[in-house]
C-alpha positions as CSV (number, residue, x, y, z in Angstrom):
1,M,-115.3,90.0,5.9
2,T,-112.6,92.7,6.0
3,Y,-110.8,91.9,9.2
4,V,-110.2,89.0,11.6
5,K,-109.7,89.4,15.3
6,I,-107.7,87.1,17.6
7,P,-107.0,87.2,21.4
8,W,-103.3,87.8,21.5
9,N,-100.5,86.5,23.8
10,S,-102.7,86.9,26.9
11,K,-104.0,84.1,29.1
12,G,-107.1,86.1,30.1
13,G,-107.8,87.4,26.6
14,G,-107.3,91.0,27.5
15,V,-105.5,92.0,24.3
16,L,-106.7,91.6,20.7
17,A,-105.0,91.6,17.4
18,V,-107.0,92.8,14.4
19,M,-105.6,91.9,11.0
20,K,-106.8,92.1,7.4
21,A,-108.7,89.0,6.3
22,F,-107.1,87.0,3.5
23,E,-103.7,88.8,3.8
24,F,-101.5,85.8,4.1
25,K,-98.1,86.6,5.5
26,R,-95.8,86.0,8.5
27,L,-97.0,88.1,11.4
28,E,-94.6,90.7,12.9
29,A,-93.3,90.2,16.4
30,D,-94.5,93.7,17.3
31,I,-98.0,93.5,15.6
32,P,-100.2,96.4,16.6
33,L,-102.8,95.5,19.3
34,I,-106.0,96.7,20.9
35,K,-105.3,97.2,24.6
36,G,-108.1,99.3,26.0
37,H,-109.6,97.3,28.8
38,A,-108.6,97.1,32.5
39,G,-109.7,93.4,32.7
40,P,-109.8,90.3,30.5
41,V,-111.9,90.5,27.3
42,V,-114.5,87.7,27.4
43,D,-116.5,88.4,24.2
44,F,-115.8,90.3,21.0
45,E,-117.4,90.6,17.5
46,F,-117.8,92.8,14.5
47,S,-121.1,94.6,13.7
48,P,-123.2,92.8,11.1
49,F,-123.8,96.2,9.5
50,N,-120.2,97.6,9.6
51,D,-117.4,95.1,9.3
52,S,-115.0,97.8,10.6
53,L,-116.8,98.3,13.9
54,L,-115.6,96.0,16.6
55,S,-117.1,95.5,20.1
56,T,-115.2,94.0,23.0
57,A,-116.9,93.0,26.3
58,S,-114.7,92.8,29.4
59,Q,-114.7,91.7,33.0
60,D,-114.0,95.4,33.8
61,G,-117.8,95.8,33.3
62,T,-117.6,97.7,30.0
63,V,-118.2,97.1,26.3
64,K,-115.9,99.2,24.2
65,L,-116.4,100.1,20.5
66,W,-113.5,100.3,18.1
67,Q,-113.8,101.8,14.6
68,I,-111.0,100.1,12.6
69,P,-109.6,102.6,10.1
70,E,-109.3,101.8,6.5
71,G,-106.2,99.7,6.0
72,G,-106.3,98.4,9.5
73,I,-104.5,99.5,12.7
74,T,-100.9,100.5,12.4
75,K,-100.0,101.0,16.1
76,D,-101.3,100.0,19.5
77,V,-104.8,101.4,20.2
78,T,-105.8,102.1,23.8
79,K,-108.6,104.8,23.4
80,A,-112.0,103.4,22.3
81,D,-114.5,105.2,20.1
82,G,-117.3,104.4,22.4
83,E,-118.1,102.8,25.8
84,L,-121.1,101.1,27.4
85,N,-120.8,100.5,31.2
86,H,-122.9,97.6,32.4
87,G,-121.7,98.0,36.0
88,A,-120.8,94.4,36.6
89,K,-118.3,91.9,35.2
90,L,-119.5,91.1,31.7
91,I,-119.9,87.6,30.2
92,F,-121.3,88.4,26.8
93,G,-121.8,91.3,24.4
94,K,-123.8,90.6,21.3
95,F,-124.7,92.8,18.3
96,H,-128.4,92.7,17.2
97,P,-128.6,90.7,14.0
98,S,-131.2,93.0,12.2
99,A,-131.2,96.4,14.0
100,D,-128.1,98.5,13.5
101,M,-126.2,99.9,16.6
102,V,-128.0,97.7,19.2
103,I,-126.1,95.4,21.6
104,A,-127.2,93.0,24.3
105,T,-124.9,92.5,27.3
106,A,-125.0,89.9,30.0
107,A,-123.1,90.1,33.3
108,I,-122.4,88.1,36.5
109,D,-125.2,90.1,38.2
110,S,-127.7,87.9,36.2
111,T,-129.0,90.9,34.2
112,V,-129.2,91.4,30.5
113,K,-129.1,94.9,29.2
114,I,-130.0,96.3,25.7
115,W,-128.0,99.3,24.5
116,D,-128.5,102.0,21.9
117,V,-124.9,102.1,20.7
118,S,-125.3,105.4,18.9
119,K,-126.3,107.2,22.1
120,Q,-124.2,104.9,24.4
121,Q,-127.3,104.4,26.6
122,C,-129.0,101.4,28.1
123,T,-132.6,101.3,26.8
124,F,-133.8,98.2,28.8
125,T,-132.7,96.0,31.6
126,F,-134.0,92.4,31.9
127,D,-133.7,90.9,35.4
128,G,-135.8,87.8,35.0
129,L,-132.9,85.4,35.0
130,K,-132.1,84.0,38.5
131,T,-128.5,83.1,37.9
132,Q,-125.7,84.2,35.6
133,T,-125.7,83.2,31.9
134,N,-123.6,80.4,30.4
135,D,-124.6,81.4,26.9
136,L,-126.6,84.1,25.2
137,A,-127.9,84.5,21.6
138,W,-130.3,86.7,19.6
139,S,-132.7,84.9,17.4
140,P,-131.9,85.3,13.7
141,N,-134.5,88.1,13.2
142,G,-133.7,89.7,16.5
143,S,-137.1,89.4,18.1
144,L,-136.0,87.1,20.9
145,I,-133.0,86.4,23.1
146,A,-132.2,82.8,24.3
147,A,-130.0,82.1,27.3
148,T,-128.7,79.1,29.2
149,T,-127.9,79.7,32.9
150,K,-126.1,78.2,35.9
151,D,-129.3,76.8,37.3
152,K,-129.5,74.4,34.3
153,L,-132.3,76.2,32.6
154,V,-132.7,77.3,29.0
155,S,-134.7,80.5,28.7
156,V,-136.1,82.7,25.9
157,F,-137.6,86.2,26.2
158,D,-138.7,89.1,24.1
159,P,-136.7,92.2,25.3
160,R,-139.4,94.5,24.0
161,Q,-142.0,92.9,26.4
162,G,-140.0,92.7,29.6
163,N,-139.9,90.0,32.3
164,G,-143.4,88.8,31.5
165,S,-142.3,87.3,28.3
166,L,-139.8,84.9,29.9
167,Q,-140.2,81.2,29.2
168,S,-137.8,78.7,30.9
169,S,-137.4,74.9,31.0
170,K,-135.0,72.5,32.6
171,A,-132.4,71.7,29.9
172,H,-129.6,69.3,30.9
173,D,-128.9,68.0,34.5
174,G,-125.1,68.0,34.4
175,A,-123.2,70.6,36.3
176,R,-121.0,71.8,33.4
177,Q,-121.8,74.8,31.2
178,Q,-124.6,74.4,28.7
179,K,-124.4,76.0,25.2
180,L,-127.1,77.0,22.7
181,A,-127.6,78.1,19.1
182,W,-130.6,79.2,17.1
183,L,-131.4,76.8,14.2
184,G,-132.1,79.6,11.8
185,D,-135.9,79.9,11.7
186,S,-136.3,81.9,14.9
187,E,-138.5,79.2,16.4
188,R,-136.1,76.4,17.3
189,I,-133.1,76.3,19.7
190,F,-130.3,73.7,19.8
191,T,-128.8,73.1,23.3
192,C,-125.8,71.0,24.3
193,G,-125.1,70.0,27.9
194,F,-124.3,67.1,30.2
195,E,-126.1,64.2,31.9
196,I,-123.8,62.4,34.5
197,N,-121.0,61.0,32.3
198,E,-122.3,61.8,28.9
199,R,-122.9,64.8,26.7
200,Q,-126.4,65.5,25.4
201,Y,-128.1,67.6,22.8
202,A,-131.7,68.8,22.7
203,I,-133.9,70.8,20.3
204,W,-136.6,73.3,21.6
205,D,-139.6,74.9,20.0
206,V,-140.2,78.4,21.4
207,R,-143.9,78.0,20.6
208,N,-144.1,75.1,23.1
209,F,-141.3,75.4,25.5
210,A,-142.4,73.0,28.3
211,A,-140.3,70.1,27.0
212,P,-137.8,69.6,24.2
213,V,-138.8,68.3,20.8
214,I,-136.0,65.9,21.1
215,K,-133.3,65.1,23.6
216,R,-130.6,62.5,22.9
217,R,-127.1,61.3,23.9
218,L,-124.3,62.9,22.0
219,D,-121.0,61.4,23.2
220,E,-118.9,60.9,26.3
221,Y,-116.6,63.8,25.9
222,G,-116.3,66.0,29.0
223,S,-115.3,69.4,27.6
224,V,-117.7,72.3,27.3
225,P,-119.0,72.2,23.7
226,F,-118.5,74.9,21.0
227,L,-121.5,75.2,18.6
228,V,-121.1,76.5,15.1
229,I,-124.1,76.9,12.7
230,D,-123.6,76.7,8.9
231,E,-126.8,78.5,7.8
232,E,-126.2,78.0,4.1
233,H,-126.0,74.2,4.4
234,K,-128.2,73.8,7.6
235,I,-125.5,72.0,9.6
236,V,-124.6,72.2,13.3
237,F,-121.0,71.5,14.3
238,V,-120.3,70.4,17.9
239,S,-116.8,70.2,19.2
240,G,-114.9,70.9,22.4
241,K,-111.4,72.1,23.4
242,G,-108.8,69.3,23.0
243,E,-111.2,66.9,21.2
244,S,-110.1,64.8,18.3
245,S,-113.4,64.8,16.4
246,T,-116.3,67.1,15.5
247,T,-119.9,66.0,15.4
248,M,-122.2,67.3,12.6
249,F,-126.0,67.4,12.5
């Protein structure tokens, strides 16, 4: 890891600070920022193949690509090195984990698009999801995409095979957002959502997607969960904004 990125002094997340990792010092008041979007930034990440290539997905409908120069940015940056225009307010922009220069975007129009970043072209549009996504993730080997949606479904599909590959199942009945994470073997998905006044988790096997392998009560917290996977130690961390504890599996 060469750099870290942080939403900076903006309620909507429209501005990012990019700093050198492991450079411990007091930050300047006029720290240089990335300011290239006309709307809030809703998702951002570095490429798994180039830790100086940053993508930012925004509600202005675009993903912008930023090549961070050696040594980091030294002044505000407003001109991106590349742009992908989804055409609707974006919710997610995710780099492919095993194919370089490929990004999946999801927007409020319920579509998921796959992009060839090197050509700045959309190579495939998936429109099998009926409502907008609450979460989106590539499988660890990049062969599948999983999504949770506002209609309380968890879905998985192969972007190479189109809409016919879609599998969906009812996940959690609660109205709040449901989150997901792959469990590292490309065959099992962990979801976390709500049932009346409690939070639940479930594990799904993509080879038999009709019902979860397990579904159990988690706790009574009401905040939308954040899921972090520690691949090395095979641990799932679940926590939410403002909570005083973290659950580990």
